[in-house]
C-alpha positions in Angstrom: 18.0 5.8 -37.8 19.6 3.2 -37.5 23.5 3.1 -37.3 26.4 0.8 -38.0 29.5 1.4 -34.9 33.3 -0.4 -34.8 34.0 -1.3 -32.0 37.5 -2.6 -30.5 37.0 -6.5 -30.3 37.4 -6.1 -26.3 35.2 -3.6 -26.1 32.6 -5.6 -27.6 33.2 -8.7 -25.5 32.3 -6.2 -22.8 29.2 -5.1 -23.7 27.9 -9.0 -25.4 28.6 -10.2 -21.8 26.5 -7.4 -20.2 23.9 -7.9 -22.6 24.3 -11.7 -22.0 24.0 -11.0 -18.3 21.0 -8.4 -18.0 18.4 -10.3 -20.8 18.7 -6.5 -22.6 20.3 -6.2 -26.3 23.2 -4.7 -26.7 21.1 -1.9 -29.3 20.3 -0.9 -26.2 23.2 0.0 -23.9 24.7 1.6 -26.7 21.4 3.6 -26.9 22.4 4.6 -23.2 26.0 5.3 -23.5 24.5 7.6 -26.5 21.8 9.4 -24.7 24.0 9.6 -21.3 27.3 11.1 -23.2 26.1 13.0 -25.4 25.9 16.4 -23.2 29.1 15.4 -21.8 30.7 15.2 -25.3 29.3 18.3 -26.5 30.6 20.5 -23.6 34.1 18.8 -24.4 34.6 19.3 -27.9 32.3 21.9 -28.7 34.5 24.2 -25.6 37.9 22.8 -27.5 37.0 24.1 -30.2 35.6 27.4 -28.5 39.1 27.2 -27.0 41.3 27.0 -29.9 39.3 30.1 -31.5 40.9 31.8 -28.8 43.7 31.4 -29.3 44.3 32.3 -32.7 42.3 35.2 -31.5 39.1 34.5 -33.2 37.1 34.2 -30.7 36.7 38.0 -28.1 36.9 37.9 -24.1 36.8 39.6 -21.4 38.2 40.7 -18.6 36.5 40.0 -15.2 36.9 43.8 -14.7 35.0 44.5 -17.7 31.9 42.5 -17.0 31.2 44.0 -14.0 31.7 47.7 -15.3 29.6 46.6 -18.1 27.1 45.2 -15.8 27.6 47.7 -13.7 28.7 46.0 -10.4 32.3 47.8 -10.1 32.8 48.6 -6.8 
C-alpha cells in the first residue's frame, strides 16, 4: 500500500543522510520504523483510550482483593 508522509525537514534530512551512508532507501527505514514501532504505539494509545474511559467511569475496574477472591486465591 502506498502511503505518503510529511516529515519535518530536519527529520527528512537525517533520513536522507542515513540512507545515503548505508546504501538503503528512505522507504526501507520508514518501513523499519513502522514495523518496529507499531507495537509501542498501539500499547500507548490503546491504553490511553482505556484510561480515559476509566476516568469517565465507562470502564469496569476490579480491586486485587476482588480478583483474588474470584480466582480462589484469597487468604
